[in-house]
C-alpha positions as a printed Julia matrix, in Angstrom:
116×3 Matrix{Float64}:
 14.83  -14.46  106.81
 13.69  -10.99  107.49
 11.3    -9.48  104.69
 13.91   -6.44  104.24
 16.1    -8.87  102.17
 16.07   -8.55   98.52
 15.4   -11.52   96.52
 16.08  -12.26   92.84
 14.59  -15.16   90.84
 16.31  -16.37   87.57
 13.91  -17.96   85.33
 10.06  -17.3    85.99
  8.47  -20.69   84.92
  6.28  -22.49   86.82
  8.93  -23.55   89.72
 10.55  -20.06   89.76
  7.08  -18.12   89.13
  5.78  -20.06   92.39
  8.95  -18.92   94.61
  8.21  -15.4    93.12
  4.59  -15.48   94.29
  5.01  -16.86   97.55
  7.89  -14.98   98.35
  6.13  -11.7    97.46
  3.06  -12.6    99.39
  5.07  -12.76  102.65
  6.28   -9.38  101.9
  9.87   -9.85  100.47
 11.1    -7.6    97.69
 11.56   -9.92   94.8
 12.75   -9.07   91.15
 12.83  -11.44   88.12
 15.19  -12.3    85.14
 13.79  -14.49   82.42
 14.26  -14.84   78.55
 10.41  -14.03   77.82
  9.53  -10.32   78.42
  5.98  -11.51   78.18
  7.0   -13.76   81.45
  8.09  -10.5    83.4
  5.32   -8.33   82.32
  2.96  -11.17   83.68
  4.63  -11.63   86.77
  4.7    -7.69   87.59
  0.98   -7.76   86.59
 -0.12  -10.12   89.14
  2.51   -8.81   91.83
  4.72  -11.78   91.8
  7.7    -9.58   91.07
  8.67   -5.89   91.46
 10.52   -5.76   88.33
 12.0    -7.54   86.12
 14.4    -8.06   83.19
 16.24  -10.36   80.51
 19.65   -9.78   82.17
 20.55   -9.7    85.92
 22.93   -7.03   85.75
 20.56   -4.79   87.48
 19.18   -6.95   90.1
 22.1    -9.04   90.99
 24.31   -6.14   92.5
 21.65   -5.44   95.25
 20.02   -9.23   95.93
 20.49  -10.8    99.36
 19.43  -13.98   97.69
 19.12  -15.43   94.15
 16.79  -18.43   93.5
 17.9   -20.01   90.12
 15.11  -21.82   88.53
 16.73  -22.9    85.0
 17.45  -26.12   83.66
 20.63  -28.08   85.66
 22.76  -28.11   81.92
 21.99  -23.99   81.89
 23.46  -23.25   85.48
 27.27  -23.16   84.83
 26.94  -21.06   81.77
 24.74  -18.77   83.41
 27.11  -18.09   86.18
 30.24  -17.91   84.03
 28.49  -14.72   82.12
 26.52  -12.82   85.31
 28.37  -14.05   88.32
 30.56  -11.4    88.62
 27.2    -9.09   89.48
 26.72  -10.87   92.43
 27.52   -9.15   95.37
 29.63  -10.33   98.15
 27.57  -12.38  100.9
 24.82  -13.0    98.5
 23.04  -16.71   99.28
 22.71  -18.32   96.24
 19.86  -21.23   96.03
 18.69  -23.2    92.94
 15.64  -25.25   92.28
 17.16  -27.66   89.81
 16.68  -31.57   90.51
 20.41  -32.62   89.83
 23.02  -30.77   91.34
 26.06  -32.94   91.57
 27.38  -32.79   87.91
 27.62  -29.08   88.21
 28.36  -28.26   92.1
 32.52  -28.43   91.54
 32.33  -26.15   88.52
 30.38  -23.22   89.93
 32.59  -22.97   92.48
 35.68  -22.7    90.47
 33.82  -19.78   88.66
 32.87  -18.2    91.96
 35.83  -18.27   94.79
 35.63  -14.87   96.04
 31.91  -14.56   96.28
 30.61  -17.62   97.91
 31.24  -21.42   98.49
 28.37  -24.08   97.4
């Protein structure tokens, strides 16, 4: 993947934060979305993300890649609420451990955006 890609990470806990640090060190532009403003401030302070917010409306439209680091039971409702902001052609990946129970639900929510 070229370093000119913009990546947004949803969830800046241990897993999402680790992705943010590693991708930023590789030269990617990384944005973060997290419920906790303190986590966003900390991630900016250490250079893990360029900018962040509590909701993704500002970041999803410019993102080439979105990494979702939420609990599996939160992913469907999150994408139901914010999937409309994802630009066409964006690659969406998650780092949740168990996926089979929500993959079809996600496809139903975003048929024009992507196929999972």
